[in-house]
N, C-alpha and C positions, 0 to 999 in steps of 0.2 A: 287465495283470497283476492277479490277484486278491489278491495279498499282496506286501508290500515284500520279503519273503524270496525270492521267485522270482528277483529280480535276481541273487542270489548262488547259489541252489541250481541254477539252470539251467546254470551254468558248471561245476559239479562233477559230472562224469559218471564213474562207476567204469570202470576198465580203460583209460582213455585214456593215462595215464602213471603210473608208480609214484611219482613225486615231483612235487608241485605246490607252487609258491611263491606264497603269497597276500600281497599288500601291502595292509594293512588299517589305515590310520592311525586310523580311527574305531571299531575294535573291533566291527564289525558281525557278523562271523562267530561271535563268542562269545555271541550271543543264544541263549537256552535251546532254542527250537524248532529253530533252524538247527543247533545243535550235535547235537541228538538225531537229526535227519534225516541229517546228514553221517555220523554213526557208523552209522546204520541202513543206509546205502549201502555200508558196509564200509571207510570211510576211517579212518585213525588221524591224530591231530592233535597237533602240537607247536608251542608258541609259542617263537619264537627271541628270547631276551633277550640272551644273551652266549654266546660260542663254547664255553667250557669245559663249561657245563651242557648245551648242545645236543650237543656231541660225546659226552659220557657217555651221554646218553639214546639218541642215534642209534646209536652203535657197540654198546652193550650189548644193544639190543633189535632195532632195525630192520635194521641191517646183517646181523646173524645170520640173521634171517628171510629176507632177500633172498638171502643166500648159500645158503640151503636151498631156494631157488626157491619160497618161500611167496608167494602172491598178495596182498601187502599194499600198498595205496595210501596214501601218506603225504602229509599236508598240513602244510607248515611256514608258520606265520603270522608275519609281520613287522609290528609295530604302529608303522610309520614311513612316511615318504613315499618315493616312488620315487627321489628324489635321493640317498637314503642307501644305496641298494642296493649300491653299490660297496664298502661296508664289510663285506659278507657274504662268507663263505668262497667260494672259486672253485668248488668242486665243487657247491655248491647252485645258484649262478648258472648254471653250465654245463649241469647235468643236468636242470633243472626246467622244467616248464611254468609260465608266469607269469600270474597274474591280479591285477587291480587293482579293489578295491572302495572306493568313496568315498560318503560321506553325501550329497554334492551331486548324485551321479548318481541316488540314490533319491528325493530330494526337491529337485528342481532349482529350484523356484520359491520356496522358503522360506529364510529367513536361516540361514546356516550357524552363526553364533554361538549362535543360539537352539536349533537342532536338536542341536548337539553337546552341549548341557547337559542334554538330556533322557535319562531312562532308556529303554533300548531297548524295555521292555514298553509304553511309551506310544505306540509307532509304529503299532500295529494300528488304533486309532481314528483316528489322525492320517492314515494312508494312505487310509482310506475317505473321510474328510472332504476330503482334498486332491484326490481324484479328482472329488468331487461339486461342490466350491465354488470351487477356485482356478482362475482363468482366465488368470493371468499372474503375473509375479514380485511378491512382497510384500517390503516393507522390514522393518527390524528390529522396529519397534513393531507394525506390522500382523501380522507373524508371531507376536509375543508374544500379541496379542489373539486371533488365530486358534487358537493352541495352548491358551490359557486357556479359550476357549469350547468347543472340541471334545474336549479331553482332560480338563480339570479342571472342566468345567461351570460356569465362572465368566463371567458376562456382567454388566458393571458396571451397565448400564441396567435389569437385573432385580433389583438389590439396592438397595432403597429405604428400608428401615427395619431396626430391630434384629433382628426375627425373621428377615428375609431373610438378614442377615449371619450370625447365629448358626447358622442352618440350613446355610449354606455351610461355615462353619468346622467344625461337627459332622461333616458328611459328609466333608470333607477329612481331618480328623484321625482319625476313626473308621476310615476305610478305610486309614489309614496312607499317604496320598498324599504324595509328596515333591515340592515345587516347587523347582526350581533358584533360586538367589539372584536372578538377573535377572528371573524371573517373580514372585517375592515382591515385589521392588521395584516392578514394574509394577502388581501388584494394589493395593498400598498407594497408589501414585500415583493410580490411578483412583478408589479409595474415598475418598481425602482430598478429592476434588472435591465430595463431598457433606458438608455441615456436620453432618448428622445423626450422623455417625460421629466427630465431633471428640473425644468422651470415650473412644472405644475405643482400647485400647493395642495397636494393630495391629502395630507393630514387634516387640512382645514375643510375641504369641500367634499370628500368622499362620505364621511359619516354625517355631516351636518347639512340638512336640506336647506335651511335658511341661509347658511353661509354660501352654499352653491348658487342660490338665486341672486344673492348679493354680488358674487363673483361675476355672474353673467351681466347683471344690470350695470355694473361699473365699467364693463368692457364694451357695452353696446354703443355709447356715444362715440368711442374711438372708431368703431366699425362704420358708423354712419358718417363721421367726418371723412373717412377714407373713401366712402362711396360718393359723397357729394362735394368734397373740397379737393382742391389740387394740392394742398399742403400735405406733407408726410413727415411725421415725427417718429423718432426711434422708440422702442419699447421702454427704455429707461426714462426718456422724457415723458412718455405717456403716463407712467406710474405716478409721477408727481403732478403733472398738469391736470389729470382727470380725478385727482384726489382719491385714488384707489386705496381702500382700507385692507383689501386682501391682496397680498403681494403675489408675484409670480407672473407667468405668461400673460401677456395683454392682448395679443393678436390671435383671436379665435376664429375658426373656420365656419362662421355663421352662414356663409354662402353655400355650403355643401348641401346637396339636395336632400340628404338624409337628416340634416339638422333643421332645415326650414320648417318642416311640418310640426316639429315640437315647438319651435318659437312662435309660430302662428297661434297655436292653442294656448301657449303660456301668456302671450299678450292679451288674448281674448279673455282668458279666465282670471286675469289680474295677478298672476304669479310674477310677471314682469310688467313694468310701467313704460308706456310710450313716452317719448321725450320731444321737447321743442328743438328745432334746429333752424338757423337763419336761412339755410338753403333748402328747406323742406319743399318749397314750391317747385324746385327744380327736379324733384324726383319724378322719373317717368311714370306715366299712368300704367298701372298694372304691375309696378315693381313690388316684389314680394315683401320687401322690408318696410313698406309704408305702414304695415300693421303696427310697427314700433315707432311711428312718427305721429306727432300731433299736427294736424293741418287745419281743417275746418272742425271746430269743436263739436258743433251740433251734428254735423254729418258723421263725424267719427263715432259719436255716441250711438246714433241710429245703426251704423254698420256693426258696432260691437254688440249691441243688443240682438241684432239679427243673428250674429255668429254665436252668441251665448245660447239663444233659443235652439239653434241647430245642434250645438254641442250637447246641451242637456237632453235633447231628444235622442241623440246618438248614444249617450252614455247611460241611458236609463237602466237602473238596477233591475235584475230579474227577481222573480218571487223567491228564488233560492239564494239571493245575494248575501254575501257576508256583511257584517256590520260596517266594515271599513269602506265598502262601496257606497253606503248611504252617507257616511261621515264625509267622504270626499265629494259626493254629489251635493251635499248641503252647503259646502263652501262655495261651489260654483253658483248655486242658486242664490246664495247671499250676495254675490257680486252682481247678479242680474237684478236683485231686489233693490240694491242701492241705486243702481243706474236707472231703474224703472221709476223711482220716486223723485229723482232729481228734476228740478223745474224744467218743463218743456221737453224732457227727454223722450217721452212717448207721445208724439203728436199724431202719428199715423195709426188709424183705426185698425188696419190689418195687423199691425205689430201688437197693438193692445189686445186684440182678439187672440192672437197666437200665445201671448203670455198667459191670458186667462185660461185658455184651453190646457196649456202645459201645467199650470198651477192645479187645476182640477184633477188632472191625471196623476200628478205627484201626490196629492192628498189621498186619493183612493188607494194607490199602490202602497204608499208608505204606511197607512193605517192597517192595511191587510198584512203587510210584512211584520209590523209590530205585533199583531195578534199571534203570529206564528213564532217569532223569534225573541220577543222582549224577555220572556222568562229565562231564556238561555243567556242573553247578553249581560243581564245584571249579575250573573254568576261567573262571568269570565275572570281570568286572573287580573289582578290590579296593576300590573306593570306592562305597558302604560295603563293608566286608569281608563275604564270604558264608561262607567256610570259614576254619578256624583259622590255616592257614599264611599267610593274607593279612594277619593283624594286624600283623606287623612292618613290612610295606610300607606299610600304612595309617598307622602311627606315624611312619615315615620321611617320609611326605608332610606330616605335621603339622610336622615339623622343617624341611622344605624351605620351607614357607609362612612359618614364623616361626623364624628361626635361633636365637633366644634361649630357645625353649621347652625344658623338660625333660620327659621322659615316663617313666611307670612303669606296668608291667603286672603285675597280681597274677593268678596262676592258682591257683584253689582246686581242687585235685585231687579229682575225683569228684563235684563239686557239680552236681546236676540243677537244672533250671529251677524246679521246685516248691520245692526247698530254698532256692534263692535268694530266693524270695518270703518265706520265713520269716526269712531273714537281713535282708532289706530292711525288714520290719516292725520288727525289733529295732533296726536302725540308725536308723530314723526316730524311734523312741522315745528313743534315747540322744543323738542328734545332730540336733536340729531345724533346724540351719542348713545341712544338706546338700541339694544339688540332685542327684538321682539320675535319670539318663537311661537307661531300659531299652531294650535291643534284644536280639536273639538271633542265633545263628550256628550253622553246622553243624560238628560234630566230624568227625574222620576215622574211616573204617571200615577195620578193626575198632576199636571204641571202647575201646582199651587205652592205658595211659599211655605206653608206649614208642613208640607210633605217633603218637597224637594230641597229646600234650603236646610231644613233640619237634618236630612240625610247627609248633606254635604258637611255639616259641622259635627255630627255625631259619629260618622263612620259606620252607620248601621242602615240596614233596610228598614223602612217605615213599620214593618210588622213588629219590630223590636222596641218601638216607642209609642204604643197605642194610647197611653194616658195623656200624651202631649201632642197628638197628631193634628188636633184642631187649633193649636196655638202657635204663635211665632215667638213666644217669650222664653223658650227653653234652649235656644241655640247656644247661648253662652255657657250654660250649665253642661250641655252635651259636649261642647268643645273642650271644656276643662276636664270633664270625666274621661273623655277619650285619651287625653294626654296623661292623665293620672294613671290610667291603665298601662301606659308605656313607661311609667316610672318617673314622670316629672312632677314636681311640686306645683301647688296652685300659684305661687308667686312667680313662677317661670312662664306662665301662660296669661296672655292678654286677649280680651274680646271686647270689641266696641261696635255698636251699631248706630243707625241714624246719621251716617256720614253723607257727605256729598256737597256741602256748601259751608261757608264760614271759615273760621280760623282752625288751623291744625295744632294750636298751642297745647290744648289739653291732651291730644293724642301724643304729641312729642314728649310731654312730661311723663305719660304712662310708659312710653318706650325707652325712656332714659334710665330706667332701673337696670343696673348692670347684669342682673340675673335673668332678665326676660329673654326667652329663647323662641317662644311660639306666639304668633299673632294671628288672630282672626278678625276681619273687619267686614262690615256690611255697609255698602253704599246704597241708599234707597232713593236717590234722586231720580233715576230713570223710571222706577216704579211709580213715583209721584207724578212724573210727566205723563206716563201712560194712563193712569187712572183719571187724570184731568183733561185728557186729550179729546178735543171736539173736531179736529181737522183731519182725522184719519191718519194713515201711515205716512203720507207726505209731511204732515205737520209734526208727527212723531220724530221723523228723521231730522227735520229742521231744528227742533228744540234740543234734541240730543247733541247735534253739532254745536249749537249755541252754548250749551252747558260745557262741552269739551273745550271750547275756546276760552272759557273763564279760567282755565289752568288748574282747577282744584285737583283733578286726577293726576296731572303731571307733577304737581307739587307734592302730592301724597307719595307718588312713586319715587320722587327724588328723596323724600324723607326716609323711606324704607331702604333704598339702596345706599344712602349715606350711612345708615346704621348697619350695613353689611348683611341685610336679609336676602335669602333666596326667595324670590317673589313669584307667586302664582296668582293669576287673576281668572275668575270664572263667573258664571251666572247660575242662578237657581232655575230659571226658565226663560223662554223668550216670549214673544207676543205676536199677534196678528190683527189685522183689520177684519172684523166680523159683523154680520148683519143680524139683527134681531128677528126671531121667529115666534116670539111670544113668551110670556112668563107663566109657568105652571101655577095653578091655584092650589097650593099644597099646604098652606098655613105653616105650622111648625113641624111638619112631617120630615122635612129635609134637615139633616144635621149641618150641612153647609150649603149655602145658596150662592154659588158663584155665577159669573157671566157665561163661562164656557163649560162649567161642570156643576152638577148637584150631587151631593153625597147622602146616602141613606144607610140606615143600620139594619134594614130588613129587605130581603129579596123581593117579597111581595109588594112592599111600598114602592120600590124602585120600578118594578114592572108596571104597576098601576100608573105611575107618573110618566112612564114612557109613552103610554097611550096618547095619541094625538100629536106626538113629536117623533115622527118616523125617522127624521134625520138625527137620531141620537144613538149612542153606543153604550151598551151595558158592559163596562170594562170589568174583567175578572180581578180577583184579589191577588194579583201577582206581587208578592213582596209587601202586601198590605195586611193590616189586621182583618180578621174574618168578618167583622161588623162594619168595615169601611167599604161601602159599595158605590163606586162612582157611576153616574149617568152623564156621559160626555156628549156635548153638542158636536155634531160632525159637519163636514162640508162648509166650514167657515161661517157657521151660524152661532148665535148666542142667545142665552135665556134673558133677553131684554125685549122691550116693546117692539112689535112687528115693524120692520122697515128701518129701525134705528141703527145707525152705524157706530160701533165702538172699537177701541183698541183694547184687547183683553188677552187673557191666558187661561190655561186649565185644560186645554184639549190635546189632540194628537197630531197637530200639524208639524211639519219638519222644522218650522221656525220656532215653535214652542218647545220642542223636545231636544233638538241638537243645538247645543250652546257652546260658546267659546271656552277654551282652556288654554291659557296663555302664560308662558314663562317670559319674564322680563329681566334683563341685566344690562350692564353698561359695556360698551366696547372697551376692550383692553388696550 
């Protein structure tokens, strides 16, 4: 086999039978490329979790198609072992062709406990290495070492000094590589055999990406001092003088040629922050470390914008990109967007033209990628969550792991990733004791509140709440119902919406009940700002910053952390600046008439109203009810008067779809 995927794909041949039951305890079939290929072959796929949900989806969609003699091949996936098959409905067992996919059959010589902990995206390089080097069964530690070497480029015998170790850590965290806990432990065990690394806080910075960046940021001022000043203090003195919160080695080899390239990119992309220094003007022209120094603020912004444009052009995801590539790309684009709309940041027309060209390219490629991969990514495993409807399940697993934990989810309606960066800046100014762990997640398409926010609170795909898909009034009931299904009582669950300004007294009272364990909150202030915005995205950013400075959000975070909640913050969709290309004269034919999306209940009606609006996309019913048919405005257009500029949502842009997913806690 040329790929580990062939083991699965060779079994799935269209036209053999209309119902295939796949027993897949390791979730192999949900890997992105496998899902895409299965759908390309004409298969539809359902994951069987419990009978009521399965019955609804099967009877409302597939049974009807079969009764109409439509040639639809259905794959029902059961993520359990074959011993549990007898719990399935009789008609599935009786009528289906049965397939069994196991991780041990794909990698028979490697330890199952290690392999099951890996992300499926790691299997490509591992499969090639397995074919070339493995000649017999490997034990657990041998498998760990094999995986570390061939997937994560970690070989203990090649890491002999601080520059070797720092280079490995930079590569790992810059790429966003996730090592399972058992591989982190093995890494530390091997590194601790070398006394050179005794001062390194490996337990803190190897697994935790944010802690590693904090570790670097705290040591950068010391490095600059030693570059620009004649004074020299000891490592022990530096720990206290520079207020380092992560203990350990303080003098890092930032000057090493293999380290500099990472630092340049990290300062450009906002992973590290440039600092003021009283001797900054004495830094020689062309000094590499000036990227981490603030000198001329306006000139620095222009240089950083230019570098960000170059980085984004260099890093552009391919048409076959994995979802993580677009998630990482969106974060860098958000950094550029914040800088772009700061006052006077883009005064050079060539720079403005380069940003506009890049934006257009991103829009085209991202919407094309979504058309291919969106159906696959919303079915990916929920740890970590990839799409909004997976968040409740993710939180539920936190509770399963620790039965005493309380969880709170804040959804800021309409908050884009770039606007989150503005909020984050203000939060860190107001509350310097916060640990903020940034990640991102996909919203639902179309990116409207009644679809995407309801998915976040219900834990379901929108196809499973067709009766409420046009309203925003059912989030609380959906939130309570999800947690009731997890065994919690109604009085243990709180839901509040309409937050964002005023007093927190009523919320504090609701949270004071000793049995409350689950909290869902909706802040709609940003959405209100957006729908009243007349000054474009620059005005949007300005008003979001002004709201953040009023401290409502930081006070709310304090309230929840004081009450010992595990706190997650996200958004249901982002927003963009869009230009009107006219309003369809459709009367009451559209079920929903948004600025970036219209929704129809009939394919013919949608096609009729697309006429005259070539810059629109007939989005398929991926995870949506069969009668919910979006017509989406493309290329940053909107269904408003021609030439009018609005800030809106509902479409397929990277800003509307990739939104923040943030964990917040206090420093210990």
